[in-house]
VEXDOGU-487507 format. One record per atom (N, C-alpha, C, O): residue in one letter; x, y, z. Coordinates in pm, 1 decimal. Each point is the difference from the previous one (the first is absolute). Example, Ala and Ser with C-alpha at 12.3 -4.5 7.8 and 13.67 -1.06 7.14 Angstrom:
<rs>
residu:a; px:1319.0; py:-569.0; pz:780.0 $
residu:a; px:-89.0; py:119.0; pz:0.0 $
residu:a; px:90.0; py:120.0; pz:0.0 $
residu:a; px:103.6; py:-1.9; pz:66.5 $
residu:s; px:-138.6; py:106.9; pz:-138.5 $
residu:s; px:82.0; py:119.0; pz:6.0 $
residu:s; px:-77.0; py:109.0; pz:73.0 $
residu:s; px:50.9; py:110.8; pz:16.9 $
</rs>
This chain:
<rs>
residu:m; px:8152.6; py:12038.4; pz:9418.0 $
residu:m; px:38.6; py:-51.9; pz:35.4 $
residu:m; px:-17.4; py:-160.5; pz:-34.1 $
residu:m; px:-108.5; py:-57.9; pz:6.2 $
residu:q; px:246.8; py:-11.5; pz:-47.4 $
residu:q; px:-12.7; py:-126.6; pz:-61.1 $
residu:q; px:38.1; py:-89.4; pz:106.6 $
residu:q; px:54.6; py:58.9; pz:93.2 $
residu:t; px:-66.9; py:-183.4; pz:-79.1 $
residu:t; px:20.6; py:-54.7; pz:43.9 $
residu:t; px:52.0; py:-173.7; pz:-44.2 $
residu:t; px:-74.4; py:-97.6; pz:-9.9 $
residu:l; px:241.8; py:103.7; pz:-13.0 $
residu:l; px:99.7; py:-104.0; pz:-121.3 $
residu:l; px:-67.4; py:-112.5; pz:55.3 $
residu:l; px:-65.5; py:39.5; pz:96.5 $
residu:i; px:46.3; py:-214.8; pz:-122.0 $
residu:i; px:47.9; py:-65.3; pz:24.6 $
residu:i; px:151.0; py:-70.3; pz:-45.2 $
residu:i; px:-38.5; py:4.9; pz:-116.8 $
residu:l; px:140.7; py:-50.2; pz:107.9 $
residu:l; px:107.9; py:-77.5; pz:-48.1 $
residu:l; px:14.2; py:-96.6; pz:120.4 $
residu:l; px:36.2; py:-1.1; pz:117.7 $
residu:p; px:-73.3; py:-58.9; pz:-190.3 $
residu:p; px:79.2; py:-127.5; pz:-26.1 $
residu:p; px:124.1; py:-121.9; pz:14.5 $
residu:p; px:110.8; py:-8.1; pz:-52.9 $
residu:g; px:-149.1; py:-39.0; pz:103.7 $
residu:g; px:187.1; py:-114.9; pz:-56.7 $
residu:g; px:15.3; py:-65.4; pz:-107.0 $
residu:g; px:-93.2; py:-22.3; pz:-77.2 $
residu:y; px:198.0; py:-11.9; pz:61.2 $
residu:y; px:30.3; py:-102.9; pz:-155.1 $
residu:y; px:-123.4; py:-30.3; pz:-49.6 $
residu:y; px:-74.1; py:43.8; pz:-88.0 $
residu:s; px:72.9; py:-128.5; pz:166.9 $
residu:s; px:-18.4; py:-166.8; pz:-30.5 $
residu:s; px:-176.7; py:16.4; pz:-106.4 $
residu:s; px:-79.4; py:85.4; pz:39.5 $
residu:a; px:60.9; py:-127.4; pz:-99.5 $
residu:a; px:-199.9; py:-41.6; pz:-28.6 $
residu:a; px:-66.9; py:-26.4; pz:57.4 $
residu:a; px:-121.3; py:11.7; pz:-17.3 $
residu:s; px:205.6; py:-80.0; pz:151.9 $
residu:s; px:-161.4; py:-55.0; pz:112.7 $
residu:s; px:-57.0; py:155.6; pz:100.8 $
residu:s; px:-102.0; py:1.5; pz:68.8 $
residu:n; px:227.3; py:151.3; pz:-91.0 $
residu:n; px:-19.5; py:103.7; pz:66.0 $
residu:n; px:-187.4; py:69.4; pz:-1.2 $
residu:n; px:-73.5; py:67.3; pz:72.2 $
residu:k; px:68.5; py:-162.1; pz:-247.2 $
residu:k; px:-153.0; py:48.2; pz:-116.7 $
residu:k; px:-205.3; py:-28.4; pz:183.3 $
residu:k; px:-96.1; py:41.6; pz:64.7 $
residu:e; px:197.8; py:-149.4; pz:-108.3 $
residu:e; px:-179.5; py:42.2; pz:184.0 $
residu:e; px:51.2; py:55.6; pz:137.0 $
residu:e; px:-85.4; py:22.6; pz:85.7 $
residu:w; px:227.4; py:3.5; pz:-55.0 $
residu:w; px:25.3; py:90.4; pz:31.9 $
residu:w; px:-61.2; py:146.0; pz:-23.1 $
residu:w; px:-63.5; py:74.0; pz:75.1 $
residu:v; px:96.4; py:-63.8; pz:-176.3 $
residu:v; px:-51.3; py:178.8; pz:-75.8 $
residu:v; px:-105.8; py:-4.2; pz:1.4 $
residu:v; px:-48.8; py:76.6; pz:83.1 $
residu:d; px:-29.7; py:-140.9; pz:-146.4 $
residu:d; px:-165.0; py:-20.9; pz:42.1 $
residu:d; px:-27.5; py:25.8; pz:112.6 $
residu:d; px:-36.0; py:110.1; pz:41.6 $
residu:e; px:54.3; py:-239.7; pz:39.1 $
residu:e; px:-57.2; py:21.4; pz:174.7 $
residu:e; px:34.4; py:134.8; pz:21.1 $
residu:e; px:-106.5; py:58.4; pz:19.8 $
residu:t; px:194.8; py:16.8; pz:-14.0 $
residu:t; px:43.6; py:130.3; pz:81.0 $
residu:t; px:-65.7; py:124.3; pz:-64.8 $
residu:t; px:-39.3; py:101.0; pz:58.5 $
residu:v; px:34.6; py:-131.8; pz:-208.3 $
residu:v; px:-124.4; py:117.0; pz:-44.6 $
residu:v; px:-178.3; py:-44.1; pz:68.1 $
residu:v; px:-79.3; py:94.0; pz:4.0 $
residu:r; px:41.3; py:-202.0; pz:33.3 $
residu:r; px:-71.8; py:-51.8; pz:60.1 $
residu:r; px:-66.5; py:38.5; pz:103.7 $
residu:r; px:-119.8; py:18.7; pz:21.4 $
residu:n; px:254.6; py:-5.6; pz:66.7 $
residu:n; px:4.6; py:-28.5; pz:207.1 $
residu:n; px:-34.5; py:201.5; pz:-25.2 $
residu:n; px:-92.1; py:50.7; pz:64.0 $
residu:l; px:179.7; py:37.6; pz:-161.5 $
residu:l; px:41.6; py:103.0; pz:-5.1 $
residu:l; px:-124.1; py:108.5; pz:-56.6 $
residu:l; px:-1.6; py:123.0; pz:-5.0 $
residu:k; px:-119.1; py:-245.2; pz:-42.3 $
residu:k; px:-120.6; py:132.7; pz:-97.4 $
residu:k; px:-90.3; py:-106.6; pz:215.5 $
residu:k; px:-56.4; py:77.3; pz:77.5 $
residu:v; px:64.2; py:-190.0; pz:-47.5 $
residu:v; px:-103.3; py:5.4; pz:87.5 $
residu:v; px:-12.8; py:47.9; pz:124.5 $
residu:v; px:-89.4; py:-4.1; pz:84.5 $
residu:e; px:248.0; py:72.1; pz:-93.0 $
residu:e; px:48.4; py:80.9; pz:124.9 $
residu:e; px:-54.5; py:159.4; pz:-43.6 $
residu:e; px:-23.6; py:76.7; pz:93.3 $
residu:g; px:8.0; py:-37.6; pz:-205.9 $
residu:g; px:-52.3; py:150.8; pz:-27.5 $
residu:g; px:158.8; py:66.7; pz:-79.7 $
residu:g; px:22.5; py:98.6; pz:-70.1 $
residu:t; px:61.9; py:-208.6; pz:123.7 $
residu:t; px:103.9; py:74.9; pz:-76.7 $
residu:t; px:-16.7; py:143.1; pz:-155.5 $
residu:t; px:46.0; py:110.6; pz:-28.5 $
residu:t; px:-137.9; py:-209.3; pz:-25.5 $
residu:t; px:-55.5; py:80.6; pz:-130.4 $
residu:t; px:-24.8; py:133.8; pz:36.4 $
residu:t; px:46.9; py:75.9; pz:-84.8 $
residu:s; px:-118.2; py:-0.6; pz:204.4 $
residu:s; px:-45.3; py:101.5; pz:19.1 $
residu:s; px:70.5; py:121.7; pz:35.1 $
residu:s; px:-8.8; py:121.0; pz:-21.1 $
residu:s; px:95.8; py:-218.0; pz:94.6 $
residu:s; px:164.4; py:101.8; pz:49.7 $
residu:s; px:33.2; py:10.5; pz:-49.6 $
residu:s; px:6.9; py:120.9; pz:-22.1 $
residu:t; px:64.1; py:-202.3; pz:-73.8 $
residu:t; px:125.6; py:-22.9; pz:-71.5 $
residu:t; px:42.9; py:40.5; pz:-150.7 $
residu:t; px:104.4; py:23.3; pz:-60.9 $
residu:g; px:-336.8; py:-31.0; pz:17.0 $
residu:g; px:51.6; py:22.0; pz:-177.8 $
residu:g; px:-18.4; py:-135.6; pz:-80.8 $
residu:g; px:-74.0; py:-98.4; pz:0.8 $
residu:v; px:182.7; py:148.4; pz:-70.9 $
residu:v; px:-20.7; py:-131.2; pz:-99.5 $
residu:v; px:113.5; py:-135.6; pz:43.9 $
residu:v; px:120.7; py:24.2; pz:1.7 $
residu:i; px:-164.1; py:-141.9; pz:26.7 $
residu:i; px:74.7; py:-116.1; pz:55.9 $
residu:i; px:89.0; py:-47.1; pz:-103.3 $
residu:i; px:-77.1; py:-88.9; pz:-36.0 $
residu:r; px:234.7; py:66.5; pz:-87.8 $
residu:r; px:-21.3; py:8.3; pz:-45.3 $
residu:r; px:171.3; py:-214.7; pz:10.0 $
residu:r; px:119.5; py:-10.4; pz:27.8 $
residu:p; px:-196.8; py:-59.5; pz:-57.1 $
residu:p; px:106.6; py:-126.5; pz:35.2 $
residu:p; px:47.8; py:55.6; pz:-172.5 $
residu:p; px:-45.2; py:56.8; pz:-99.4 $
residu:f; px:215.7; py:-146.8; pz:175.7 $
residu:f; px:56.3; py:-56.7; pz:-76.3 $
residu:f; px:-2.9; py:-105.9; pz:-74.7 $
residu:f; px:-45.6; py:-77.8; pz:83.8 $
residu:y; px:68.3; py:-25.3; pz:-237.6 $
residu:y; px:15.6; py:-79.6; pz:-28.1 $
residu:y; px:116.8; py:-2.7; pz:-91.4 $
residu:y; px:-8.3; py:52.5; pz:-111.1 $
residu:w; px:84.4; py:-93.6; pz:139.7 $
residu:w; px:182.2; py:-33.6; pz:-46.8 $
residu:w; px:-7.3; py:-89.4; pz:-161.1 $
residu:w; px:-38.7; py:-116.0; pz:-14.6 $
residu:m; px:72.5; py:180.0; pz:-59.4 $
residu:m; px:-12.2; py:-88.0; pz:-155.7 $
residu:m; px:97.6; py:-136.7; pz:18.4 $
residu:m; px:-31.7; py:-99.5; pz:-65.2 $
residu:h; px:121.2; py:95.0; pz:131.8 $
residu:h; px:-5.4; py:-118.6; pz:-40.1 $
residu:h; px:-1.5; py:-84.7; pz:56.0 $
residu:h; px:87.5; py:-85.6; pz:12.8 $
residu:w; px:-277.0; py:98.5; pz:71.8 $
residu:w; px:-21.2; py:-167.1; pz:57.8 $
residu:w; px:-79.9; py:-29.1; pz:-148.7 $
residu:w; px:-18.7; py:-121.0; pz:-12.1 $
residu:t; px:-31.1; py:195.8; pz:-98.8 $
residu:t; px:-57.7; py:-65.1; pz:-130.7 $
residu:t; px:134.4; py:24.2; pz:-65.5 $
residu:t; px:70.2; py:-101.0; pz:-0.5 $
residu:d; px:-21.0; py:198.4; pz:-49.7 $
residu:d; px:112.7; py:-17.6; pz:-120.1 $
residu:d; px:172.8; py:-2.5; pz:93.4 $
residu:d; px:51.6; py:77.9; pz:80.2 $
residu:k; px:-0.1; py:-228.6; pz:-152.0 $
residu:k; px:74.7; py:-95.9; pz:68.0 $
residu:k; px:100.9; py:84.9; pz:-30.8 $
residu:k; px:68.0; py:43.9; pz:92.8 $
residu:n; px:-27.5; py:11.3; pz:-285.5 $
residu:n; px:46.0; py:91.0; pz:55.7 $
residu:n; px:91.3; py:202.5; pz:54.0 $
residu:n; px:99.5; py:70.6; pz:-15.9 $
residu:s; px:-223.5; py:-77.4; pz:75.9 $
residu:s; px:0.0; py:107.8; pz:117.4 $
residu:s; px:70.5; py:72.8; pz:49.6 $
residu:s; px:-73.7; py:48.6; pz:85.8 $
residu:k; px:195.6; py:12.2; pz:-72.0 $
residu:k; px:94.8; py:-21.5; pz:131.2 $
residu:k; px:-52.3; py:102.1; pz:96.1 $
residu:k; px:-60.3; py:102.3; pz:-32.3 $
residu:f; px:101.4; py:-156.0; pz:201.9 $
residu:f; px:-62.0; py:71.6; pz:53.6 $
residu:f; px:106.5; py:91.1; pz:114.1 $
residu:f; px:42.7; py:-36.4; pz:109.5 $
residu:d; px:-22.6; py:157.1; pz:-178.7 $
residu:d; px:51.7; py:130.3; pz:65.1 $
residu:d; px:-32.9; py:32.3; pz:166.0 $
residu:d; px:-63.3; py:-90.1; pz:55.1 $
residu:v; px:92.1; py:185.7; pz:14.2 $
residu:v; px:-17.7; py:2.0; pz:142.4 $
residu:v; px:-40.5; py:150.2; pz:-70.2 $
residu:v; px:-105.2; py:51.3; pz:-37.9 $
residu:q; px:266.5; py:-4.8; pz:42.7 $
residu:q; px:-28.8; py:127.5; pz:-78.0 $
residu:q; px:-78.3; py:68.7; pz:-89.0 $
residu:q; px:-56.8; py:109.2; pz:3.7 $
residu:e; px:67.4; py:-209.1; pz:-95.5 $
residu:e; px:-91.2; py:34.5; pz:-116.6 $
residu:e; px:-168.3; py:1.3; pz:73.9 $
residu:e; px:-30.9; py:112.6; pz:38.9 $
residu:k; px:-29.7; py:-173.3; pz:-26.1 $
residu:k; px:-128.8; py:23.3; pz:88.4 $
residu:k; px:-0.4; py:89.1; pz:24.4 $
residu:k; px:-69.1; py:82.5; pz:-59.8 $
residu:a; px:175.6; py:-41.2; pz:198.9 $
residu:a; px:0.6; py:114.0; pz:61.0 $
residu:a; px:-45.6; py:119.4; pz:-6.9 $
residu:a; px:-103.0; py:51.6; pz:43.4 $
residu:e; px:225.9; py:3.1; pz:-126.4 $
residu:e; px:9.5; py:131.1; pz:-171.8 $
residu:e; px:-147.0; py:5.6; pz:-70.9 $
residu:e; px:-47.9; py:113.1; pz:8.2 $
residu:l; px:-26.7; py:-197.1; pz:-68.7 $
residu:l; px:-78.1; py:-70.6; pz:-44.8 $
residu:l; px:-114.8; py:13.0; pz:40.2 $
residu:l; px:-74.3; py:57.6; pz:-79.4 $
residu:i; px:17.8; py:-98.4; pz:200.5 $
residu:i; px:-132.5; py:17.4; pz:113.9 $
residu:i; px:40.1; py:186.7; pz:28.5 $
residu:i; px:-97.7; py:74.7; pz:-4.7 $
residu:a; px:218.4; py:-18.5; pz:28.6 $
residu:a; px:9.3; py:82.6; pz:48.0 $
residu:a; px:-11.3; py:110.3; pz:-149.4 $
residu:a; px:-60.6; py:93.0; pz:53.3 $
residu:k; px:69.5; py:-73.0; pz:-118.9 $
residu:k; px:-14.9; py:100.0; pz:-153.5 $
residu:k; px:-141.6; py:-47.5; pz:13.9 $
residu:k; px:-55.7; py:106.0; pz:-28.7 $
residu:h; px:-42.8; py:-190.8; pz:52.6 $
residu:h; px:-124.3; py:-8.2; pz:23.3 $
residu:h; px:-80.3; py:70.2; pz:86.8 $
residu:h; px:-122.6; py:9.5; pz:6.2 $
residu:l; px:211.9; py:38.7; pz:60.3 $
residu:l; px:-92.7; py:80.5; pz:195.3 $
residu:l; px:-29.5; py:81.3; pz:-59.6 $
residu:l; px:-113.7; py:44.4; pz:-16.3 $
residu:r; px:235.5; py:-1.2; pz:-38.1 $
residu:r; px:-61.8; py:149.9; pz:-125.5 $
residu:r; px:-2.0; py:115.3; pz:203.0 $
residu:r; px:-103.7; py:66.1; pz:-6.0 $
residu:g; px:146.3; py:-48.0; pz:89.4 $
residu:g; px:-10.9; py:48.9; pz:113.8 $
residu:g; px:-116.4; py:-18.8; pz:120.4 $
residu:g; px:-29.2; py:88.5; pz:80.5 $
residu:e; px:-39.3; py:-241.2; pz:-86.2 $
residu:e; px:-111.8; py:4.2; pz:34.8 $
residu:e; px:106.1; py:-57.0; pz:112.3 $
residu:e; px:121.0; py:-22.9; pz:-1.2 $
residu:k; px:-232.7; py:10.8; pz:104.7 $
residu:k; px:79.0; py:-28.9; pz:122.7 $
residu:k; px:-43.7; py:-209.1; pz:28.2 $
residu:k; px:-113.0; py:-25.8; pz:-41.3 $
residu:a; px:161.8; py:-54.3; pz:79.4 $
residu:a; px:-17.2; py:-179.9; pz:50.3 $
residu:a; px:40.6; py:62.6; pz:99.2 $
residu:a; px:64.8; py:96.5; pz:40.5 $
residu:n; px:-153.2; py:-225.5; pz:-2.6 $
residu:n; px:38.9; py:-180.3; pz:80.2 $
residu:n; px:47.5; py:-119.4; pz:-95.5 $
residu:n; px:-46.5; py:-17.3; pz:-112.7 $
residu:i; px:130.8; py:-51.3; pz:163.1 $
residu:i; px:16.1; py:-112.7; pz:24.2 $
residu:i; px:-42.0; py:-113.6; pz:63.1 $
residu:i; px:-3.2; py:-10.7; pz:122.6 $
residu:v; px:-20.5; py:-51.7; pz:-178.8 $
residu:v; px:0.0; py:-185.9; pz:61.5 $
residu:v; px:24.9; py:-99.3; pz:-79.6 $
residu:v; px:-71.5; py:-61.1; pz:-79.4 $
residu:a; px:235.7; py:46.7; pz:124.2 $
residu:a; px:76.4; py:-55.1; pz:-71.6 $
residu:a; px:79.1; py:-129.6; pz:59.4 $
residu:a; px:15.0; py:10.0; pz:121.7 $
residu:k; px:33.1; py:-115.4; pz:-171.4 $
residu:k; px:17.0; py:-168.8; pz:20.5 $
residu:k; px:159.7; py:-41.2; pz:-23.9 $
residu:k; px:23.2; py:-43.0; pz:-113.0 $
residu:d; px:68.8; py:48.9; pz:187.3 $
residu:d; px:88.8; py:-94.6; pz:-136.3 $
residu:d; px:85.7; py:114.9; pz:-83.9 $
residu:d; px:37.7; py:107.4; pz:46.9 $
residu:e; px:-20.6; py:-145.7; pz:-154.2 $
residu:e; px:32.3; py:103.5; pz:-83.8 $
residu:e; px:-41.9; py:77.8; pz:-56.7 $
residu:e; px:74.5; py:58.2; pz:-78.9 $
residu:g; px:-192.7; py:-23.8; pz:88.2 $
residu:g; px:-133.1; py:111.1; pz:28.3 $
residu:g; px:71.6; py:156.5; pz:91.3 $
residu:g; px:18.4; py:119.4; pz:-23.9 $
residu:l; px:6.2; py:-236.1; pz:156.5 $
residu:l; px:60.9; py:84.9; pz:60.9 $
residu:l; px:125.2; py:65.4; pz:-32.9 $
residu:l; px:7.1; py:121.9; pz:15.4 $
residu:e; px:93.2; py:-187.6; pz:-59.2 $
residu:e; px:145.0; py:54.9; pz:-100.0 $
residu:e; px:-48.2; py:128.2; pz:-63.0 $
residu:e; px:56.3; py:109.4; pz:-1.8 $
residu:v; px:-175.5; py:-146.5; pz:-51.2 $
residu:v; px:-22.7; py:107.7; pz:-128.4 $
residu:v; px:-60.4; py:139.7; pz:54.0 $
residu:v; px:23.9; py:99.2; pz:-68.9 $
residu:a; px:-121.8; py:-78.9; pz:219.7 $
residu:a; px:-22.9; py:20.9; pz:51.1 $
residu:a; px:38.4; py:95.0; pz:51.5 $
residu:a; px:-47.9; py:111.7; pz:19.9 $
residu:n; px:180.3; py:-180.7; pz:12.9 $
residu:n; px:159.7; py:66.6; pz:141.4 $
residu:n; px:1.3; py:150.8; pz:-145.4 $
residu:n; px:-25.1; py:120.3; pz:6.7 $
residu:i; px:71.3; py:-220.0; pz:-130.8 $
residu:i; px:41.7; py:101.4; pz:-94.8 $
residu:i; px:-76.6; py:92.5; pz:-14.6 $
residu:i; px:59.8; py:106.2; pz:17.6 $
residu:l; px:-190.8; py:-89.7; pz:-47.6 $
residu:l; px:-112.5; py:63.7; pz:-36.6 $
residu:l; px:17.3; py:183.0; pz:169.3 $
residu:l; px:-2.1; py:123.1; pz:-1.3 $
residu:k; px:12.9; py:-207.8; pz:79.5 $
residu:k; px:24.6; py:115.6; pz:121.5 $
residu:k; px:128.0; py:28.2; pz:-45.9 $
residu:k; px:-1.1; py:120.2; pz:27.0 $
residu:s; px:130.7; py:-142.8; pz:-84.7 $
residu:s; px:85.2; py:159.5; pz:-7.3 $
residu:s; px:27.2; py:9.9; pz:-129.1 $
residu:s; px:71.1; py:84.7; pz:-54.2 $
residu:l; px:-136.7; py:-184.9; pz:-1.0 $
residu:l; px:-77.0; py:154.4; pz:-117.5 $
residu:l; px:-60.7; py:81.4; pz:50.8 $
residu:l; px:49.7; py:112.3; pz:9.2 $
residu:l; px:-203.3; py:-143.6; pz:52.1 $
residu:l; px:-34.9; py:110.3; pz:45.0 $
residu:l; px:-6.9; py:47.5; pz:133.7 $
residu:l; px:-16.6; py:-107.9; pz:56.9 $
residu:p; px:17.0; py:143.0; pz:-19.5 $
residu:p; px:-7.5; py:14.8; pz:143.9 $
residu:p; px:-97.7; py:80.6; pz:111.7 $
residu:p; px:-45.6; py:-31.4; pz:109.9 $
residu:d; px:36.5; py:162.1; pz:-202.5 $
residu:d; px:-143.3; py:10.0; pz:60.2 $
residu:d; px:-161.5; py:-50.7; pz:-80.1 $
residu:d; px:-118.3; py:16.4; pz:29.7 $
residu:q; px:188.4; py:-80.7; pz:-137.5 $
residu:q; px:-177.9; py:-74.2; pz:-22.2 $
residu:q; px:-70.2; py:-126.3; pz:28.9 $
residu:q; px:-111.8; py:-25.2; pz:-45.1 $
residu:i; px:215.6; py:-95.4; pz:162.0 $
residu:i; px:58.3; py:-82.1; pz:27.6 $
residu:i; px:-93.6; py:-14.8; pz:94.4 $
residu:i; px:79.4; py:21.4; pz:-91.7 $
residu:i; px:-199.1; py:-40.7; pz:212.7 $
residu:i; px:-32.5; py:97.7; pz:65.7 $
residu:i; px:-11.0; py:-134.0; pz:126.7 $
residu:i; px:-16.0; py:31.5; pz:117.9 $
residu:s; px:31.4; py:-244.6; pz:-178.8 $
residu:s; px:-1.0; py:-47.9; pz:47.6 $
residu:s; px:53.2; py:-154.4; pz:-22.4 $
residu:s; px:-87.1; py:-79.1; pz:-36.3 $
residu:i; px:189.2; py:39.6; pz:49.8 $
residu:i; px:-11.9; py:-170.9; pz:-77.1 $
residu:i; px:13.8; py:-63.1; pz:173.3 $
residu:i; px:58.9; py:13.9; pz:107.3 $
residu:n; px:-199.8; py:-117.2; pz:-206.8 $
residu:n; px:-51.1; py:-125.2; pz:123.6 $
residu:n; px:84.4; py:-121.7; pz:-12.4 $
residu:n; px:-98.6; py:-67.2; pz:30.1 $
residu:s; px:174.3; py:-6.3; pz:-43.9 $
residu:s; px:-21.7; py:-97.7; pz:-65.0 $
residu:s; px:-15.3; py:-122.4; pz:122.1 $
residu:s; px:-24.2; py:26.4; pz:117.8 $
residu:q; px:52.1; py:-225.6; pz:-196.5 $
residu:q; px:-125.7; py:-10.8; pz:46.7 $
residu:q; px:137.4; py:-111.1; pz:-65.3 $
residu:q; px:57.1; py:9.1; pz:-108.7 $
residu:k; px:-38.5; py:-92.9; pz:201.2 $
residu:k; px:122.2; py:-174.9; pz:24.2 $
residu:k; px:-133.5; py:-52.5; pz:-91.6 $
residu:k; px:-121.2; py:1.9; pz:-21.3 $
residu:s; px:242.4; py:-45.0; pz:-9.0 $
residu:s; px:-23.0; py:-182.1; pz:-165.0 $
residu:s; px:-66.7; py:-122.0; pz:174.7 $
residu:s; px:56.0; py:4.5; pz:109.5 $
residu:q; px:-108.2; py:-42.4; pz:-123.6 $
residu:q; px:-113.1; py:-86.8; pz:16.0 $
residu:q; px:125.2; py:-176.7; pz:36.7 $
residu:q; px:19.2; py:-75.6; pz:-95.3 $
residu:p; px:28.1; py:51.4; pz:198.1 $
residu:p; px:87.7; py:-124.3; pz:14.4 $
residu:p; px:-89.8; py:-138.6; pz:-104.4 $
residu:p; px:-114.9; py:-40.6; pz:17.4 $
residu:f; px:222.7; py:-8.6; pz:-130.0 $
residu:f; px:-158.8; py:-97.2; pz:28.5 $
residu:f; px:0.5; py:-170.7; pz:42.0 $
residu:f; px:-106.3; py:-59.6; pz:17.7 $
</rs>
């Protein structure tokens, strides 16, 4: 079982990804659900890279290779998670969404 961490669009979400991974490790999620897999979107460091939610979902689906997963997602990551759920309904066990913090 994997736990996927799918952030929002903005590069400022890198902090959220790192914090979420730390929190899951503290709560013992690694022992109960296996691998924690954080995602860092390519366009954060490569301005020429495009972000397409359907494309991201299909790529992640290929890499899951039949393995079950839980998802923690925020903003655009939640869109990716919902597409994944529709592509792999028997593999995606749960989707937990995190709301953006107001400025």
